[in-house]
C-alpha positions as CSV (number, residue, x, y, z in Angstrom):
1,M,-13.7,4.0,-0.1
2,T,-13.6,6.6,-2.3
3,I,-11.7,10.0,-2.3
4,P,-12.7,12.8,-4.5
5,E,-9.4,13.9,-5.1
6,I,-8.0,10.4,-5.9
7,Q,-10.8,9.6,-8.1
8,E,-10.5,12.6,-10.0
9,L,-6.7,11.8,-10.6
10,K,-7.4,8.3,-11.3
11,D,-10.0,9.5,-13.5
12,Y,-7.6,12.3,-15.6
13,H,-5.0,9.4,-16.3
14,R,-7.3,7.1,-17.6
15,R,-8.1,9.5,-20.0
16,A,-4.8,10.0,-20.8
17,G,-4.4,6.0,-21.7
18,A,-3.2,4.6,-18.2
19,R,-5.2,1.3,-17.3
20,S,-4.1,0.3,-13.6
21,A,-0.9,2.5,-12.7
22,V,1.3,5.6,-13.7
23,T,4.2,7.3,-12.8
24,V,3.8,10.6,-11.3
25,D,5.9,13.3,-10.7
26,D,7.4,14.3,-7.0
27,E,4.5,17.0,-6.7
28,E,1.5,14.9,-7.5
29,M,3.2,12.1,-5.1
30,R,3.3,14.1,-2.2
31,R,-0.4,15.7,-2.7
32,L,-1.6,12.1,-3.2
33,T,-0.1,10.7,-0.1
34,E,-1.5,14.1,1.6
35,V,-4.9,13.4,1.1
36,L,-4.9,9.9,2.4
37,A,-2.8,10.5,5.1
38,R,-6.1,13.3,6.1
39,Q,-7.9,9.8,6.1
40,R,-9.8,9.4,9.5
41,F,-8.3,5.8,10.4
42,V,-4.7,5.0,9.0
43,V,-2.4,2.4,10.9
44,E,1.3,3.1,10.2
45,T,3.3,-0.1,10.0
46,P,5.8,-0.5,13.2
47,P,9.4,0.0,12.5
48,A,9.7,-3.8,13.6
49,E,7.6,-5.1,10.9
50,L,9.3,-2.6,8.7
51,R,12.5,-4.3,8.9
52,Y,10.7,-7.7,8.3
53,I,9.3,-6.5,4.9
54,E,13.2,-5.4,4.1
55,G,14.3,-8.5,4.9
56,L,11.8,-10.7,3.6
57,L,12.5,-8.6,0.2
58,R,16.4,-8.0,0.5
59,L,16.2,-4.5,0.4
60,P,19.2,-2.5,2.6
61,L,18.4,-1.9,6.0
62,S,15.9,1.1,6.7
63,S,15.6,1.5,3.0
64,I,11.3,1.9,3.7
65,E,11.2,4.9,6.1
66,A,7.2,4.3,6.4
67,F,4.3,2.2,4.9
68,F,0.5,3.4,5.7
69,V,-2.3,0.9,5.2
70,I,-6.3,2.6,5.2
71,P,-8.4,-0.5,6.4
72,A,-11.3,-1.2,4.5
73,S,-14.6,-0.6,6.9
74,G,-14.8,-3.2,9.6
75,H,-11.4,-4.5,9.1
76,T,-9.5,-2.0,11.5
77,Q,-8.6,-4.9,13.8
78,C,-8.8,-8.5,12.9
79,A,-10.6,-10.7,15.5
80,C,-7.9,-12.3,16.9
81,G,-6.3,-8.4,18.2
82,R,-4.1,-8.0,15.7
83,T,-4.1,-4.5,14.1
84,P,-3.0,-5.3,9.9
85,T,-0.2,-3.6,8.1
86,A,1.3,-3.4,5.4
87,L,3.6,-6.5,6.7
88,D,0.0,-9.0,6.0
89,L,-0.3,-7.6,2.6
90,V,3.6,-7.9,1.7
91,V,3.9,-11.5,3.4
92,H,0.8,-12.4,1.0
93,A,2.1,-11.0,-2.0
94,V,5.3,-12.8,-1.6
95,E,4.1,-16.4,-0.6
96,R,1.5,-16.0,-3.4
97,Q,3.0,-14.8,-6.0
98,V,0.3,-11.9,-6.4
99,H,3.3,-9.6,-8.0
100,D,6.5,-10.9,-9.2
101,E,9.4,-10.2,-6.3
102,Q,11.3,-7.8,-8.2
103,L,8.6,-5.9,-9.0
104,L,7.7,-6.0,-5.4
105,R,11.2,-4.7,-4.6
106,D,11.5,-1.9,-7.0
107,A,7.9,-0.7,-5.9
108,L,9.2,-0.5,-2.2
109,A,12.8,0.6,-2.8
110,G,11.2,3.9,-4.5
111,E,12.6,3.0,-8.5
112,H,9.7,5.6,-9.2
113,N,6.8,7.4,-8.0
114,L,4.1,4.5,-9.0
115,F,0.2,5.7,-8.3
116,E,-1.4,2.1,-8.7
117,F,-5.3,2.7,-9.2
118,A,-7.3,0.6,-6.4
119,D,-11.0,0.4,-7.7
120,E,-11.2,-2.0,-5.2
121,G,-9.4,-3.1,-1.7
122,R,-6.7,-5.4,-1.6
123,A,-7.4,-8.5,0.7
124,A,-4.9,-10.6,2.7
125,P,-4.7,-12.9,5.3
126,C,-3.7,-11.8,9.3
127,L,-0.1,-12.9,10.0
128,N,-1.9,-13.8,13.6
129,C,-4.7,-16.4,12.5
130,G,-5.3,-15.8,8.9
131,R,-8.6,-14.5,8.8
132,E,-8.8,-12.4,5.6
133,F,-8.8,-8.3,6.0
134,V,-9.1,-5.7,3.2
135,S,-7.2,-2.4,2.9
136,D,-8.9,0.1,1.0
137,S,-5.3,2.1,0.4
138,Y,-1.4,1.6,1.2
139,W,1.7,3.8,0.4
140,T,5.3,4.0,1.2
141,H,7.6,7.1,-0.2
142,D,7.5,6.3,-3.7
143,Y,4.8,3.7,-4.0
144,L,0.9,4.2,-3.6
145,Y,-2.1,1.7,-4.0
146,A,-5.3,4.0,-3.6
């Protein structure tokens, strides 16, 4: 999935020297999340799963207000019946040490408006059955992967 407005912004930042991510101002972050929120299939992570993420990363309770995922085509629901959410992605990142835990905490705690460039989706196993699924994009208040 390539959303033209998102791709244009990635291209702009890459021409300016960014390689894989960039910190953006509040207005640009708002525009980016609005573009993603208008996509056909957006999954909102349930509040109980947000609390689990906060506990896993030792973040203050209710510090993550919302976390959305856009599944790749064909990955909107796992064969076991679970709808993959941000929880699956975060658990995988922590267990496999995909990123340093402090980096995950900083990104999800909203230290900066971080826009990480997604040239491919992000794969993770389903929490119920372990089958792999792919997310094209995901975002929370101050972090966006698209």
